[in-house]
C-alpha positions as CSV (number, residue, x, y, z in Angstrom):
1,M,0.0,0.0,0.0
2,S,1.5,3.3,-1.0
3,A,0.5,6.5,0.8
4,T,-0.9,9.1,-1.5
5,H,-3.1,12.2,-1.3
6,T,-6.0,10.0,-2.3
7,D,-6.0,8.2,1.0
8,P,-8.9,9.7,3.0
9,R,-6.8,9.8,6.2
10,L,-4.6,12.4,4.5
11,A,-7.4,14.8,3.8
12,G,-6.2,18.4,4.4
13,Y,-2.5,17.5,4.6
14,E,0.2,19.0,2.4
15,K,3.5,17.6,1.3
16,W,6.8,19.2,0.5
17,E,7.7,18.1,-3.1
18,G,11.3,17.7,-4.3
19,F,12.8,19.5,-1.3
20,D,14.7,16.8,0.5
21,P,15.7,13.6,-1.3
22,F,16.0,11.6,2.0
23,E,12.5,12.5,3.0
24,E,11.2,11.6,-0.4
25,Q,12.7,8.1,-0.2
26,S,11.9,7.5,3.6
27,G,8.4,9.0,3.6
28,P,6.3,10.3,2.1
29,Y,5.5,12.6,5.1
30,Y,2.7,15.1,5.3
31,F,1.7,18.1,7.4
32,K,-1.2,20.4,8.1
33,R,-1.7,23.6,10.0
34,Q,-4.1,23.3,13.0
35,E,-6.7,25.8,14.1
36,D,-4.5,26.8,17.0
37,G,-1.6,27.7,14.7
38,G,0.4,24.6,15.5
39,Y,1.1,21.7,13.1
40,R,0.3,18.0,12.8
41,C,2.3,15.6,10.7
42,A,1.4,12.2,9.4
43,F,2.3,9.3,7.2
44,I,1.0,5.8,6.5
45,A,3.3,3.0,7.6
46,E,4.4,0.9,4.7
47,A,6.5,-2.3,4.4
48,K,9.6,-0.2,3.9
49,H,9.1,1.3,7.4
50,M,9.1,-2.1,9.2
51,N,11.9,-4.0,10.8
52,G,12.6,-7.8,10.6
53,Q,9.8,-8.5,13.1
54,G,7.2,-6.6,11.2
55,H,7.2,-3.6,13.7
56,M,8.0,-0.1,12.7
57,H,11.8,0.4,12.6
58,G,13.2,2.8,15.2
59,G,15.1,4.6,12.6
60,A,11.9,5.3,10.7
61,M,10.3,6.8,13.8
62,M,13.4,8.9,14.4
63,T,13.4,10.2,10.8
64,F,9.8,11.2,11.2
65,A,10.6,12.9,14.5
66,D,13.3,14.9,12.7
67,Y,10.8,15.9,10.0
68,T,8.3,16.9,12.6
69,M,10.8,19.1,14.4
70,F,11.3,21.1,11.2
71,V,7.6,21.4,10.5
72,V,6.9,22.5,14.1
73,A,9.7,25.0,14.0
74,L,8.5,26.6,10.6
75,P,7.5,29.9,12.2
76,A,11.0,30.3,13.7
77,I,13.1,29.0,10.8
78,K,11.4,30.4,7.7
79,D,14.2,32.9,7.0
80,G,17.0,30.5,6.1
81,P,18.7,27.1,6.2
82,T,18.5,25.1,9.4
83,V,20.1,21.9,10.6
84,T,19.5,19.4,13.4
85,V,21.9,19.7,16.3
86,T,20.4,17.1,18.6
87,C,17.4,14.7,18.4
88,N,16.6,12.8,21.6
89,S,14.0,10.0,21.5
90,E,12.2,7.7,23.9
91,F,10.5,4.7,22.4
92,T,7.3,3.7,24.1
93,S,5.4,1.5,21.6
94,S,5.4,0.4,18.0
95,A,3.3,0.6,14.9
96,G,2.5,-1.8,12.1
97,R,2.0,-1.8,8.4
98,G,-1.0,0.3,7.4
99,D,-1.1,2.3,10.6
100,F,-1.8,6.0,10.3
101,V,1.1,7.6,12.2
102,E,0.8,11.1,13.4
103,S,2.9,13.6,15.3
104,T,2.6,17.0,17.0
105,G,5.1,19.2,18.8
106,E,5.9,22.6,20.1
107,I,8.7,25.2,20.2
108,V,9.9,25.2,23.8
109,H,12.5,28.0,23.4
110,E,14.1,30.1,20.7
111,T,17.3,32.1,20.7
112,G,18.9,34.1,17.9
113,S,20.4,30.9,16.3
114,M,18.7,27.9,18.1
115,V,15.2,26.5,18.2
116,F,14.3,24.0,21.0
117,V,11.4,21.6,20.1
118,R,9.6,18.7,21.7
119,G,6.8,16.5,20.6
120,K,5.4,13.0,20.2
121,I,4.6,10.4,17.6
122,Y,1.4,8.4,18.0
123,V,-1.2,6.1,16.5
124,G,-4.6,7.0,17.8
125,E,-4.3,7.3,21.6
126,R,-1.1,5.2,21.7
127,T,2.2,7.1,22.0
128,L,5.0,5.5,20.0
129,L,7.8,8.0,20.6
130,N,8.5,11.1,22.7
131,F,11.2,13.4,21.2
132,S,13.0,16.6,21.8
133,G,15.7,18.3,19.8
134,V,17.6,21.5,18.9
135,L,17.7,23.0,15.5
136,K,20.4,25.5,14.5
137,K,19.7,28.4,12.2
138,L,22.5,28.8,9.7
139,K,23.6,32.0,8.0
140,P,22.5,32.0,4.4
141,R,25.3,31.2,1.9
142,R,26.3,34.2,-0.3
């Protein structure tokens, strides 16, 4: 099963196209703006996201957490390039093929060059991963 915009669970979600080759091959990941101004991200778990036991691979969840940090931080990083400095994760459960995996987060603190973010990845009411991280705003190349 391949996740596409035609899947009804993705109604209202957007996708960055052609922006990040790694996200293209590891996703596809989607996001949407919430009424409160925050963001929600989502993807549909596919066979390529599973480990040898048929559970979602930890690396797949960590990649989605990194994606979510950038989406959540959009208001703070819109003016230029940004990179991940740290990404901390706590695994609490797993997902399976076909699950609708979502995430939310918040900016905890922002300085002139750093953005501190935390959030969670979940399926329904079940939390899969808690994460926190720091993003560094880079000076644009001239």
